[in-house]
C-alpha atoms as a printed R data frame, in Angstrom:
    type eleno elety resid chain resno        x      y       z
1   ATOM     1    CA   MET     A     1 -176.263 54.057 -33.624
2   ATOM     2    CA   ARG     A     2 -174.832 56.383 -30.623
3   ATOM     3    CA   VAL     A     3 -171.504 56.649 -31.667
4   ATOM     4    CA   PHE     A     4 -168.482 57.953 -29.490
5   ATOM     5    CA   VAL     A     5 -165.772 59.589 -31.476
6   ATOM     6    CA   ALA     A     6 -162.389 60.140 -29.948
7   ATOM     7    CA   GLY     A     7 -160.166 62.842 -31.429
8   ATOM     8    CA   ALA     A     8 -163.494 64.602 -32.987
9   ATOM     9    CA   SER     A     9 -161.781 67.846 -33.325
10  ATOM    10    CA   GLY     A    10 -159.024 66.507 -35.546
11  ATOM    11    CA   ALA     A    11 -158.598 66.992 -39.577
12  ATOM    12    CA   ILE     A    12 -160.652 63.327 -40.100
13  ATOM    13    CA   GLY     A    13 -162.845 64.087 -37.088
14  ATOM    14    CA   THR     A    14 -164.451 66.963 -38.259
15  ATOM    15    CA   ARG     A    15 -165.046 65.482 -41.736
16  ATOM    16    CA   LEU     A    16 -166.494 62.492 -40.223
17  ATOM    17    CA   LEU     A    17 -169.145 64.059 -37.635
18  ATOM    18    CA   PRO     A    18 -171.481 65.597 -40.287
19  ATOM    19    CA   GLN     A    19 -171.206 62.273 -42.312
20  ATOM    20    CA   LEU     A    20 -172.196 60.110 -39.197
21  ATOM    21    CA   VAL     A    21 -175.197 62.538 -38.586
22  ATOM    22    CA   ASP     A    22 -176.200 62.756 -42.086
23  ATOM    23    CA   ARG     A    23 -176.345 58.901 -42.205
24  ATOM    24    CA   GLY     A    24 -178.755 59.098 -39.112
25  ATOM    25    CA   HIS     A    25 -176.392 58.553 -36.110
26  ATOM    26    CA   GLU     A    26 -176.260 60.219 -32.845
27  ATOM    27    CA   VAL     A    27 -172.828 61.235 -32.094
28  ATOM    28    CA   ILE     A    28 -170.595 62.433 -29.140
29  ATOM    29    CA   GLY     A    29 -167.292 63.796 -29.876
30  ATOM    30    CA   THR     A    30 -164.392 64.318 -27.760
31  ATOM    31    CA   SER     A    31 -161.968 67.341 -27.477
32  ATOM    32    CA   ARG     A    32 -159.623 68.998 -25.154
33  ATOM    33    CA   SER     A    33 -160.607 72.658 -25.374
34  ATOM    34    CA   ALA     A    34 -163.699 74.996 -25.249
35  ATOM    35    CA   GLU     A    35 -163.157 76.271 -28.696
36  ATOM    36    CA   LYS     A    36 -162.963 72.650 -29.973
37  ATOM    37    CA   ALA     A    37 -166.013 71.834 -28.097
38  ATOM    38    CA   GLU     A    38 -168.137 74.623 -29.999
39  ATOM    39    CA   GLN     A    39 -166.570 73.401 -33.413
40  ATOM    40    CA   ILE     A    40 -167.720 69.920 -32.706
41  ATOM    41    CA   ARG     A    41 -171.304 71.162 -31.360
42  ATOM    42    CA   ALA     A    42 -171.586 73.312 -34.684
43  ATOM    43    CA   LEU     A    43 -171.079 69.859 -36.614
44  ATOM    44    CA   GLY     A    44 -174.170 68.277 -35.020
45  ATOM    45    CA   ALA     A    45 -172.373 66.366 -32.165
46  ATOM    46    CA   GLU     A    46 -172.576 66.383 -28.588
47  ATOM    47    CA   PRO     A    47 -169.120 67.410 -27.276
48  ATOM    48    CA   VAL     A    48 -167.338 66.140 -24.303
49  ATOM    49    CA   ALA     A    49 -164.041 66.966 -22.710
50  ATOM    50    CA   LEU     A    50 -161.750 64.362 -22.457
51  ATOM    51    CA   ASP     A    51 -157.989 63.629 -22.208
52  ATOM    52    CA   LEU     A    52 -157.449 60.051 -23.736
53  ATOM    53    CA   LEU     A    53 -154.423 59.632 -21.617
54  ATOM    54    CA   ASP     A    54 -156.345 59.650 -18.300
55  ATOM    55    CA   ARG     A    55 -157.472 56.250 -18.052
56  ATOM    56    CA   ALA     A    56 -159.976 56.852 -15.354
57  ATOM    57    CA   ALA     A    57 -161.677 59.801 -17.226
58  ATOM    58    CA   VAL     A    58 -161.744 57.713 -20.192
59  ATOM    59    CA   ARG     A    59 -163.819 55.058 -18.390
60  ATOM    60    CA   ARG     A    60 -166.161 57.457 -16.680
61  ATOM    61    CA   VAL     A    61 -166.587 59.563 -19.746
62  ATOM    62    CA   VAL     A    62 -167.294 56.185 -21.903
63  ATOM    63    CA   LEU     A    63 -169.516 54.562 -19.413
64  ATOM    64    CA   GLU     A    64 -171.516 57.886 -18.899
65  ATOM    65    CA   ALA     A    65 -172.103 58.258 -22.940
66  ATOM    66    CA   ALA     A    66 -173.140 54.763 -22.967
67  ATOM    67    CA   PRO     A    67 -172.351 54.528 -27.121
68  ATOM    68    CA   ASP     A    68 -173.206 51.790 -29.223
69  ATOM    69    CA   ALA     A    69 -169.528 52.018 -31.056
70  ATOM    70    CA   ILE     A    70 -166.377 53.806 -30.630
71  ATOM    71    CA   VAL     A    71 -164.224 55.716 -33.504
72  ATOM    72    CA   HIS     A    72 -160.510 56.068 -32.273
73  ATOM    73    CA   GLN     A    73 -159.353 59.059 -34.421
74  ATOM    74    CA   ALA     A    74 -157.531 60.726 -31.529
75  ATOM    75    CA   THR     A    75 -153.716 61.761 -32.816
76  ATOM    76    CA   ALA     A    76 -151.249 64.732 -32.109
77  ATOM    77    CA   LEU     A    77 -150.811 65.785 -35.304
78  ATOM    78    CA   ALA     A    78 -151.575 69.364 -35.659
79  ATOM    79    CA   ASP     A    79 -148.768 71.802 -35.644
80  ATOM    80    CA   LEU     A    80 -146.282 69.213 -35.943
81  ATOM    81    CA   ASN     A    81 -142.559 70.412 -35.975
82  ATOM    82    CA   PHE     A    82 -140.996 67.745 -38.371
83  ATOM    83    CA   SER     A    83 -137.237 66.460 -37.452
84  ATOM    84    CA   ARG     A    84 -134.845 63.986 -38.484
85  ATOM    85    CA   ASN     A    85 -136.156 62.123 -35.358
86  ATOM    86    CA   PHE     A    86 -139.678 60.629 -36.711
87  ATOM    87    CA   ASP     A    87 -140.037 58.939 -33.190
88  ATOM    88    CA   ARG     A    88 -139.735 62.201 -31.552
89  ATOM    89    CA   THR     A    89 -141.867 63.914 -33.596
90  ATOM    90    CA   PHE     A    90 -144.899 61.514 -33.314
91  ATOM    91    CA   ALA     A    91 -144.288 60.585 -29.575
92  ATOM    92    CA   GLN     A    92 -147.570 61.788 -28.326
93  ATOM    93    CA   THR     A    93 -149.215 60.249 -31.228
94  ATOM    94    CA   SER     A    94 -147.874 56.977 -30.181
95  ATOM    95    CA   ARG     A    95 -148.840 57.020 -26.819
96  ATOM    96    CA   LEU     A    96 -152.357 58.154 -28.155
97  ATOM    97    CA   ARG     A    97 -151.975 54.639 -30.070
98  ATOM    98    CA   THR     A    98 -150.781 52.807 -27.284
99  ATOM    99    CA   GLU     A    99 -152.085 54.104 -23.839
100 ATOM   100    CA   GLY     A   100 -155.415 55.839 -25.359
101 ATOM   101    CA   THR     A   101 -156.223 52.592 -26.998
102 ATOM   102    CA   ASP     A   102 -155.734 50.227 -24.002
103 ATOM   103    CA   ALA     A   103 -158.235 53.020 -22.352
104 ATOM   104    CA   LEU     A   104 -160.819 52.926 -24.750
105 ATOM   105    CA   LEU     A   105 -160.842 49.297 -25.164
106 ATOM   106    CA   ALA     A   106 -160.986 48.664 -21.543
107 ATOM   107    CA   ALA     A   107 -163.875 51.034 -21.293
108 ATOM   108    CA   ALA     A   108 -165.540 49.445 -24.166
109 ATOM   109    CA   ARG     A   109 -165.242 45.846 -22.693
110 ATOM   110    CA   GLU     A   110 -166.703 47.169 -19.274
111 ATOM   111    CA   ALA     A   111 -169.709 48.795 -21.021
112 ATOM   112    CA   GLY     A   112 -170.267 45.992 -23.419
113 ATOM   113    CA   ILE     A   113 -169.391 47.982 -26.665
114 ATOM   114    CA   HIS     A   114 -168.442 45.333 -29.446
115 ATOM   115    CA   ARG     A   115 -168.097 47.789 -32.178
116 ATOM   116    CA   PHE     A   116 -164.806 49.549 -32.322
117 ATOM   117    CA   VAL     A   117 -162.997 51.273 -35.203
118 ATOM   118    CA   ALA     A   118 -159.573 52.975 -35.019
119 ATOM   119    CA   GLN     A   119 -157.158 55.148 -37.322
120 ATOM   120    CA   SER     A   120 -153.790 53.500 -38.590
121 ATOM   121    CA   PHE     A   121 -151.825 54.135 -41.276
122 ATOM   122    CA   ALA     A   122 -150.936 52.339 -44.796
123 ATOM   123    CA   SER     A   123 -147.842 53.933 -46.697
124 ATOM   124    CA   TYR     A   124 -144.432 52.960 -46.034
125 ATOM   125    CA   ARG     A   125 -145.322 50.388 -43.555
126 ATOM   126    CA   THR     A   126 -145.097 47.225 -45.745
127 ATOM   127    CA   ALA     A   127 -141.749 45.064 -46.387
128 ATOM   128    CA   ARG     A   128 -139.522 46.859 -48.753
129 ATOM   129    CA   GLU     A   129 -139.295 43.989 -51.315
130 ATOM   130    CA   GLY     A   130 -141.285 42.837 -53.951
131 ATOM   131    CA   ALA     A   131 -144.446 44.731 -55.003
132 ATOM   132    CA   TRP     A   132 -144.455 48.286 -54.976
133 ATOM   133    CA   VAL     A   133 -148.188 47.949 -54.034
134 ATOM   134    CA   LYS     A   134 -149.035 45.884 -51.205
135 ATOM   135    CA   THR     A   135 -152.399 44.570 -49.770
136 ATOM   136    CA   GLU     A   136 -153.561 44.105 -46.006
137 ATOM   137    CA   ARG     A   137 -151.952 40.415 -46.029
138 ATOM   138    CA   ASP     A   138 -148.702 41.452 -47.010
139 ATOM   139    CA   ALA     A   139 -146.014 41.608 -44.236
140 ATOM   140    CA   LEU     A   140 -144.988 44.808 -42.426
141 ATOM   141    CA   ASP     A   141 -141.625 46.052 -42.463
142 ATOM   142    CA   PRO     A   142 -139.607 43.685 -40.203
143 ATOM   143    CA   ASP     A   143 -136.689 46.253 -39.895
144 ATOM   144    CA   PRO     A   144 -137.912 49.983 -39.824
145 ATOM   145    CA   PRO     A   145 -135.259 52.675 -39.787
146 ATOM   146    CA   ALA     A   146 -133.686 52.981 -36.384
147 ATOM   147    CA   LYS     A   147 -135.869 56.407 -35.728
148 ATOM   148    CA   MET     A   148 -139.059 55.010 -36.610
149 ATOM   149    CA   ARG     A   149 -139.084 51.769 -34.939
150 ATOM   150    CA   GLU     A   150 -141.082 53.224 -31.874
151 ATOM   151    CA   SER     A   151 -143.945 54.924 -34.223
152 ATOM   152    CA   SER     A   152 -143.876 51.419 -36.144
153 ATOM   153    CA   ALA     A   153 -144.318 49.354 -33.018
154 ATOM   154    CA   ALA     A   154 -147.211 51.759 -31.678
155 ATOM   155    CA   MET     A   155 -149.075 51.260 -34.929
156 ATOM   156    CA   CYS     A   156 -148.336 47.344 -34.721
157 ATOM   157    CA   TYR     A   157 -149.768 47.566 -31.106
158 ATOM   158    CA   LEU     A   158 -152.885 49.322 -31.900
159 ATOM   159    CA   GLU     A   159 -153.769 47.250 -34.824
160 ATOM   160    CA   GLU     A   160 -153.048 43.999 -32.737
161 ATOM   161    CA   ALA     A   161 -155.234 45.182 -29.684
162 ATOM   162    CA   VAL     A   162 -158.151 46.211 -31.772
163 ATOM   163    CA   ILE     A   163 -158.008 43.186 -33.908
164 ATOM   164    CA   ASP     A   164 -157.979 40.818 -30.870
165 ATOM   165    CA   ALA     A   165 -161.093 42.870 -29.450
166 ATOM   166    CA   GLY     A   166 -163.168 42.365 -32.640
167 ATOM   167    CA   GLY     A   167 -162.863 45.844 -33.949
168 ATOM   168    CA   ILE     A   168 -161.818 47.200 -37.302
169 ATOM   169    CA   VAL     A   169 -158.569 48.868 -38.030
170 ATOM   170    CA   LEU     A   170 -158.398 51.425 -40.691
171 ATOM   171    CA   ARG     A   171 -155.117 52.039 -42.297
172 ATOM   172    CA   TYR     A   172 -155.499 55.705 -43.996
173 ATOM   173    CA   GLY     A   173 -153.112 56.714 -46.755
174 ATOM   174    CA   LEU     A   174 -151.661 60.386 -46.630
175 ATOM   175    CA   PHE     A   175 -154.229 62.803 -45.783
176 ATOM   176    CA   TYR     A   176 -154.995 65.809 -48.022
177 ATOM   177    CA   GLY     A   177 -157.710 68.271 -48.607
178 ATOM   178    CA   ALA     A   178 -157.476 70.692 -45.471
179 ATOM   179    CA   ALA     A   179 -155.899 74.201 -45.951
180 ATOM   180    CA   ASN     A   180 -153.379 73.367 -42.937
181 ATOM   181    CA   ASP     A   181 -152.182 69.907 -44.340
182 ATOM   182    CA   GLY     A   182 -148.510 69.166 -42.784
183 ATOM   183    CA   LEU     A   183 -147.048 69.119 -46.386
184 ATOM   184    CA   ILE     A   184 -148.190 72.177 -47.666
185 ATOM   185    CA   GLU     A   185 -145.466 74.727 -46.148
186 ATOM   186    CA   PRO     A   186 -142.421 72.321 -46.693
187 ATOM   187    CA   VAL     A   187 -143.463 71.774 -50.329
188 ATOM   188    CA   ARG     A   188 -144.065 75.330 -50.949
189 ATOM   189    CA   LYS     A   189 -140.671 76.321 -49.387
190 ATOM   190    CA   ARG     A   190 -138.863 73.603 -51.374
191 ATOM   191    CA   GLN     A   191 -138.132 71.860 -48.234
192 ATOM   192    CA   TYR     A   192 -139.553 68.454 -49.443
193 ATOM   193    CA   PRO     A   193 -137.063 67.062 -52.199
194 ATOM   194    CA   ILE     A   194 -137.037 64.303 -54.544
195 ATOM   195    CA   ILE     A   195 -134.425 61.851 -52.923
196 ATOM   196    CA   GLY     A   196 -132.535 59.559 -55.777
197 ATOM   197    CA   ASP     A   197 -134.686 58.261 -58.113
198 ATOM   198    CA   GLY     A   198 -137.917 59.221 -56.080
199 ATOM   199    CA   GLY     A   199 -139.147 55.961 -56.457
200 ATOM   200    CA   GLY     A   200 -140.647 55.450 -52.913
201 ATOM   201    CA   VAL     A   201 -144.656 54.740 -53.384
202 ATOM   202    CA   ALA     A   202 -147.060 56.563 -51.451
203 ATOM   203    CA   SER     A   203 -150.803 56.140 -51.374
204 ATOM   204    CA   TRP     A   204 -152.968 59.081 -50.676
205 ATOM   205    CA   ILE     A   205 -156.718 59.845 -49.600
206 ATOM   206    CA   HIS     A   206 -158.936 62.707 -49.567
207 ATOM   207    CA   LEU     A   207 -159.946 63.635 -45.924
208 ATOM   208    CA   ASP     A   208 -163.796 63.213 -47.218
209 ATOM   209    CA   ASP     A   209 -163.302 59.948 -48.637
210 ATOM   210    CA   ALA     A   210 -161.417 58.833 -45.364
211 ATOM   211    CA   ALA     A   211 -164.463 59.886 -43.486
212 ATOM   212    CA   ALA     A   212 -166.801 58.083 -45.776
213 ATOM   213    CA   ALA     A   213 -164.766 54.758 -45.534
214 ATOM   214    CA   THR     A   214 -165.098 55.188 -41.803
215 ATOM   215    CA   VAL     A   215 -168.769 55.462 -41.841
216 ATOM   216    CA   LEU     A   216 -168.940 52.296 -43.723
217 ATOM   217    CA   ALA     A   217 -166.729 50.467 -41.572
218 ATOM   218    CA   LEU     A   218 -168.483 51.391 -38.334
219 ATOM   219    CA   GLU     A   219 -171.702 49.553 -39.910
220 ATOM   220    CA   HIS     A   220 -169.441 46.369 -40.921
221 ATOM   221    CA   ASP     A   221 -168.835 43.732 -38.481
222 ATOM   222    CA   GLY     A   222 -165.555 43.215 -37.396
223 ATOM   223    CA   PRO     A   223 -162.493 42.032 -37.185
224 ATOM   224    CA   GLY     A   224 -160.752 43.594 -39.996
225 ATOM   225    CA   ILE     A   225 -158.187 45.522 -41.440
226 ATOM   226    CA   PHE     A   226 -158.683 47.790 -44.432
227 ATOM   227    CA   ASN     A   227 -156.457 50.105 -46.745
228 ATOM   228    CA   VAL     A   228 -158.210 53.484 -47.091
229 ATOM   229    CA   VAL     A   229 -156.459 54.941 -49.944
230 ATOM   230    CA   ASP     A   230 -157.182 56.224 -53.442
231 ATOM   231    CA   ASP     A   231 -156.806 54.125 -56.845
232 ATOM   232    CA   ASP     A   232 -153.549 55.708 -57.492
233 ATOM   233    CA   PRO     A   233 -150.366 54.975 -55.483
234 ATOM   234    CA   ALA     A   234 -147.334 56.662 -57.404
235 ATOM   235    CA   PRO     A   235 -143.612 57.422 -56.634
236 ATOM   236    CA   VAL     A   236 -142.414 60.471 -55.331
237 ATOM   237    CA   ARG     A   237 -140.968 61.815 -58.322
238 ATOM   238    CA   GLU     A   238 -144.815 61.637 -59.958
239 ATOM   239    CA   TRP     A   239 -146.998 62.999 -57.008
240 ATOM   240    CA   LEU     A   240 -144.675 65.720 -55.706
241 ATOM   241    CA   PRO     A   241 -144.349 68.046 -58.764
242 ATOM   242    CA   VAL     A   242 -147.969 67.992 -59.072
243 ATOM   243    CA   LEU     A   243 -148.368 68.843 -55.639
244 ATOM   244    CA   ALA     A   244 -146.017 71.545 -55.688
245 ATOM   245    CA   ASN     A   245 -147.767 73.067 -58.892
246 ATOM   246    CA   ALA     A   246 -151.212 72.566 -57.227
247 ATOM   247    CA   LEU     A   247 -149.855 74.839 -54.187
248 ATOM   248    CA   GLY     A   248 -148.378 77.497 -56.437
249 ATOM   249    CA   ALA     A   249 -145.123 76.456 -55.863
250 ATOM   250    CA   ALA     A   250 -141.672 76.131 -57.726
251 ATOM   251    CA   PRO     A   251 -140.495 72.749 -58.740
252 ATOM   252    CA   PRO     A   252 -138.913 70.567 -55.864
253 ATOM   253    CA   ARG     A   253 -135.294 70.064 -55.516
254 ATOM   254    CA   ARG     A   254 -133.474 66.989 -56.254
255 ATOM   255    CA   PHE     A   255 -131.127 65.731 -53.683
256 ATOM   256    CA   PRO     A   256 -128.925 62.483 -53.958
257 ATOM   257    CA   ARG     A   257 -129.506 59.871 -51.450
258 ATOM   258    CA   TRP     A   258 -126.252 60.687 -49.363
259 ATOM   259    CA   LEU     A   259 -127.164 64.394 -49.083
260 ATOM   260    CA   ALA     A   260 -130.640 63.560 -47.972
261 ATOM   261    CA   ARG     A   261 -129.424 61.064 -45.433
262 ATOM   262    CA   LEU     A   262 -127.218 63.788 -44.236
263 ATOM   263    CA   LEU     A   263 -129.713 66.731 -43.982
264 ATOM   264    CA   ALA     A   264 -133.074 64.933 -43.154
265 ATOM   265    CA   GLY     A   265 -132.063 61.192 -41.866
266 ATOM   266    CA   GLU     A   266 -132.421 57.835 -43.168
267 ATOM   267    CA   VAL     A   267 -136.138 57.923 -42.396
268 ATOM   268    CA   ALA     A   268 -136.729 60.434 -45.118
269 ATOM   269    CA   VAL     A   269 -134.361 58.727 -47.598
270 ATOM   270    CA   VAL     A   270 -136.351 55.097 -47.070
271 ATOM   271    CA   MET     A   271 -139.520 56.771 -47.507
272 ATOM   272    CA   GLY     A   272 -138.536 58.668 -50.555
273 ATOM   273    CA   THR     A   273 -136.723 56.095 -52.366
274 ATOM   274    CA   GLU     A   274 -138.025 52.638 -50.905
275 ATOM   275    CA   GLY     A   275 -141.276 53.206 -49.226
276 ATOM   276    CA   ARG     A   276 -144.486 51.025 -50.681
277 ATOM   277    CA   GLY     A   277 -148.022 51.819 -51.408
278 ATOM   278    CA   ALA     A   278 -151.139 50.385 -50.719
279 ATOM   279    CA   SER     A   279 -154.227 48.424 -52.536
280 ATOM   280    CA   ASN     A   280 -157.764 49.589 -51.742
281 ATOM   281    CA   ALA     A   281 -159.061 46.460 -53.283
282 ATOM   282    CA   GLU     A   282 -160.248 44.931 -50.200
283 ATOM   283    CA   ALA     A   283 -162.038 48.154 -48.685
284 ATOM   284    CA   LYS     A   284 -164.107 48.264 -52.024
285 ATOM   285    CA   ARG     A   285 -164.992 44.659 -51.863
286 ATOM   286    CA   ARG     A   286 -166.066 44.263 -48.548
287 ATOM   287    CA   LEU     A   287 -166.940 47.836 -47.494
288 ATOM   288    CA   GLY     A   288 -168.719 48.665 -50.608
289 ATOM   289    CA   TRP     A   289 -166.882 52.012 -50.502
290 ATOM   290    CA   ARG     A   290 -165.631 54.172 -53.377
291 ATOM   291    CA   PRO     A   291 -163.509 57.362 -53.293
292 ATOM   292    CA   ARG     A   292 -165.119 60.530 -54.835
293 ATOM   293    CA   HIS     A   293 -161.493 61.543 -55.419
294 ATOM   294    CA   PRO     A   294 -160.083 58.288 -57.088
295 ATOM   295    CA   SER     A   295 -156.781 60.095 -57.975
296 ATOM   296    CA   TRP     A   296 -154.545 62.819 -56.180
297 ATOM   297    CA   ARG     A   297 -153.858 63.966 -59.627
298 ATOM   298    CA   GLU     A   298 -157.295 65.505 -59.837
299 ATOM   299    CA   GLY     A   299 -157.704 65.815 -56.024
300 ATOM   300    CA   PHE     A   300 -154.575 67.901 -55.349
301 ATOM   301    CA   VAL     A   301 -155.874 70.691 -57.881
302 ATOM   302    CA   ALA     A   302 -159.377 70.850 -56.762
303 ATOM   303    CA   ALA     A   303 -158.335 70.715 -52.993
304 ATOM   304    CA   TYR     A   304 -155.804 73.488 -53.036
305 ATOM   305    CA   GLU     A   305 -157.022 76.004 -55.701
306 ATOM   306    CA   GLY     A   306 -157.682 78.433 -52.964
307 ATOM   307    CA   VAL     A   307 -154.166 77.976 -51.594
308 ATOM   308    CA   ARG     A   308 -152.574 78.092 -55.081
309 ATOM   309    CA   THR     A   309 -154.165 81.305 -56.148
310 ATOM   310    CA   ALA     A   310 -153.104 83.132 -52.438
311 ATOM   311    CA   ALA     A   311 -149.848 81.888 -53.159
312 ATOM   312    CA   LEU     A   312 -149.180 83.100 -56.508
313 ATOM   313    CA   ASP     A   313 -151.173 86.318 -55.830
314 ATOM   314    CA   ALA     A   314 -148.550 86.942 -52.583
315 ATOM   315    CA   ASP     A   315 -145.613 86.311 -54.977
316 ATOM   316    CA   GLY     A   316 -146.887 88.938 -57.498
317 ATOM   317    CA   LEU     A   317 -147.735 86.332 -60.212
318 ATOM   318    CA   PRO     A   318 -150.929 86.521 -62.097
319 ATOM   319    CA   PRO     A   319 -153.623 83.881 -60.763
320 ATOM   320    CA   GLY     A   320 -153.569 80.773 -63.187
321 ATOM   321    CA   ARG     A   321 -150.091 81.194 -64.180
322 ATOM   322    CA   PRO     A   322 -148.352 77.805 -64.355
323 ATOM   323    CA   ALA     A   323 -146.128 77.587 -61.096
324 ATOM   324    CA   LEU     A   324 -144.063 75.126 -63.123
325 ATOM   325    CA   SER     A   325 -142.832 78.043 -65.391
326 ATOM   326    CA   ARG     A   326 -141.497 79.881 -62.492
327 ATOM   327    CA   GLN     A   327 -137.428 79.999 -62.072
């Protein structure tokens, strides 16, 4: 197929392009800078400049490209400055999930494109009751924290719009596998604590595995929603110390809920103590997908070996010395 990838220069887009090319697809990838365009070209795709929030430009570029399918991976997650206000942090991404999705779907309808795959999110979104690991059929949280409601609404909007158009929504887990992953610095600086009992469950996914599932979803008939996560949903108290050790960092701090609420806000407390993970059974069954990194337990170590070595060298510790032994 001729595949149009919006957000081709992002963390997952750069993993997706070569996998699509290897599969025999012809790929057009969007970016907003000349530097990113060269990166897209080097990955085997045809670059095109596009602001997804410019509806007229989206229409023109999609019609000119004449693709057989569209993959919507556009976000504004690079170099985020996290704050207590989750909605403020993700405001631009929410616009891409609403206005950007509308623009792409409108162009797709006009061009007669019926294959449409879009990025969504799995962890922390389902109702905070009952099972700690949820399927695609479980209800979403009817009452998300106040400063997360706009972001939650934007994801729901994207999902409903894509499903109504006959497309496929991929609810990815927390991404890892890149040297600039967003949690690396907060964890290394011990700014990401275990809150309360650390019982909030998350689901992870290596970027390469997320891209592989996307390729399979593109070749699958919609509509449908799939959790694209690894086999090992786990509470913060389990995965955070492993991530810290993999990064060569000291063990995470522990905060009581009241202190975390004061310092980090309600969203952080809810995620860290009440969040639910996701099951990947449906993606395995219907897409025939299997993650090459079935668990973050081994995946973190493999992904961040270079980061950990650099951190230990910088701190004057011999490479290979267990970070958890540091005081």
